[in-house]
N, C-alpha and C positions, 0 to 999 in steps of 0.2 A: 693424276695427283702425284706431285714430286715431293718426296719426303727427305729432308736434309737433317742429318743427325747432328748432335752437339759435340763439343770438344771432348777429345780423348775417348770417344765412343765410335761406333760404326753402324752399318745398316741393320745389324741384329737388334738394335734397340727398338726397331719398329715391328718386331714380331707380333705383338698384340693387334697391330693394325692390319694384319693380313685378312681379318674378317671384312674389311672394306673392299676387298678385291671382288666381292660378288656384285658390287655396284659401280666400282671405279677401276680404271687401269692405274695400278700403283707402280711407281718407279722409285727405288730406294738405293741410290748409289753410295759407295764409300767415297767420301770427300777426299780430295787430294791431301796426302799426309797422314791418312788414317786408314785402319782396316787393311783390306787387300789392295788398296790403291798403290800403284808404283810411282805416281807423280809426286814430286816434292811439294811440301806445303807452300802455298803461295796465295794469300787472300785475294790479290789482284787478279790472279788467273782463274779464280773460281767462276766468275761471271762468264768468261769465255768457255769454260767447261760446260756450263749449263746451255749456252747457245749451241755448242757442238753436239751435246747430248740430244737436244731438241731436234736439231737437223737430222742427226743420224737415225733417230727413231720416228721421224716424220710427225712430230707432235704439233697440235694446235695450241691455243692458249691453255695454260695449266693452272691448277690450284697448287701454289707453292707453299709448303709447310716448312717453316724454319724453327728448329728446336734450339733454344739457348744460343750458343755462339753462332749457329747457322742462321739465326734471326738477322744478323748483320748481312749475311749473303742474300737472304730473301728480300730484305729492305732495299738493298742496293740494286738488286735485279729488277724489282718493281719500279724503282726510280728511273733506271736506265732503259728498261725494255717493257714499258707498260702494256704494249700490244701483245706480248707473249704471256701475260699473267691474267687469268680470269678472276683469281681471288688469292688473297694472302692470309696465311695463318701463322701467327707469331706465338710460340710457346715459350714462356719464361725467357724472352729475348732480352739482351742488354741494349743499351742505347748510348752510343758514343756521343759525348758532349753533354749528357744529362747531368745536372747538379741537383742535390749533392751526390758526390761520388760514393760508391760503396765503401763501407768501413767495417772494421772488426771481422767477424766471421762471415759477413755478407760478401766480402772481397775474396778474390781468388789470388793467393800469393804466388803469382807466376814467376817472379824473380827467384824465389826459393826453389820452386819446382825446376826451373831452368838450371840453376846451379847444381842440383842433385843429378839431373840427367847428364849434364856435361861432365860431372865427376864419375859417371858410370854407376850411379846409385839409383837405377830405375825402379827397383823394388821399393826402396824407401819413398820415392816420389809417388808411386802407385798407392802405397799404404796411406800416405797423407791425403791423397785425393779421394780415396774410398771413404775416409772419415769426414770429409768436408760436408757441411750441411746440404749442399746442392745435390749430393749423391745419396742422401739418406732416404730409407724407405723403399728403395728399388733394388731389384736383384740384377746388378750389373757387374758382379765380381768376375764372371767369365770374360766379359768384354774388356774390362779394365786390365785383366791379366795379360791380354794380348796387345795392349797399348805400348808402343816402343819409344815414345817421346821424341821421335825424329823431328817433329815440327818445332820443338823447343831448342834445337841445336843452333839454328841461325839466329842472329839478332832480330828482334821483332820489328816489323815495319810499323810506322805510325798509322794509327787508325784515324780516318777522316771523320769529323763530327757529323752526325746525322740528325741531332736533335733539332737543328734549325731548318731541316728540309722536310719535315713530316707533312707539311701542308701541300707539298708537291706530289704526294702519293695519291694517285687517283683511283686505284683499284679497290674493290671492296675488301675489307680486312677484318679478320677475327683475331682478337687479342685474348689469349687464355693463359691463366696461371693456376697452379695448384693452391688451394687454400693454405697449405702449410709451407709454401715456398718462402724464401727469406724476404725480409721487409723491403730491401732495395729492389728486388725483382717485382714485388707488388707495386711499388711506387712507379717503376718504369712502365709496367703494364697499364697503369692508369694514365700516364703521360702519353703513351703510344695511342691509346684509345681516344684521348682528348685531342691530340695533335693531328691524327690522320682523319681527314674529313669524313670519309665513308667507312666508318669502323664501328665495331661493337665490342663490348667487354664481357668476358665470361670467366667464372671461376668454378673449378670442380674440386673434388676431394683430392688429397695427396699433396706431395711436395713438388719439387722442381721437375721431376720426371713423372708427371701425373699420367702420361700416356701409358706407362708401364703399370702403375699401381692401381689405376682406375680406368682400365681400357674401355669398358662398356660405355661409361659416361662420356669419355673422350671421343670414342668413335661416333656416338650419336651426335655429339655437338659438331664435330667436323663434317660428318655426312650431311647433316641438316644445312649447314652453311654452304657446303659445296653444291648441293642440289638447288639451293636458292639462287646462287650467283651464276652457276653454270649448269642449267638444267639439261 
């Protein structure tokens, strides 16, 4: 089971999922640009990272869990390398090309965050992100205090739209959101479950980081799905 953390976080966000190690082999890397990774942030290179990780560890087909921003990575990996994916779990994932776009507090003001980081005001940026609705309810202060913003220094690469490609995802998929997640993520969760042919929709308590706030329900849900699709 490959656990991919969300933006501005690192592998420590999966601490409550260590309980799953009794039943599954868990791999939780720091994605490039975050945590202890020394590789520069590069969304295009992340798929190659997963291929190299799989080869280095001698892994067969994996349950790939993509949290938030990493849902993009998980979706693209399942599209490009379906033979390496036994199942896909999308937690609070965005969906590039989905309309309506997020607005108000549902949106992440990346341009503002980028300007603060480039001006050397990383603590101001961290403070704003800690207060964002997507971070509410979860104890992530220690993780966010280590986020250095290096992924925001380069100009962002355009994200390819995935909304029109969901029908091409053949692997079994679990789409999960916290019941208190922001409205746009709820809409996207519904769209993912509707558009991916072999998918199922689930909601549990908590907000965007429901794996942290409601770990027992989250672990039961993911374990049940994983054992069904990859016994």
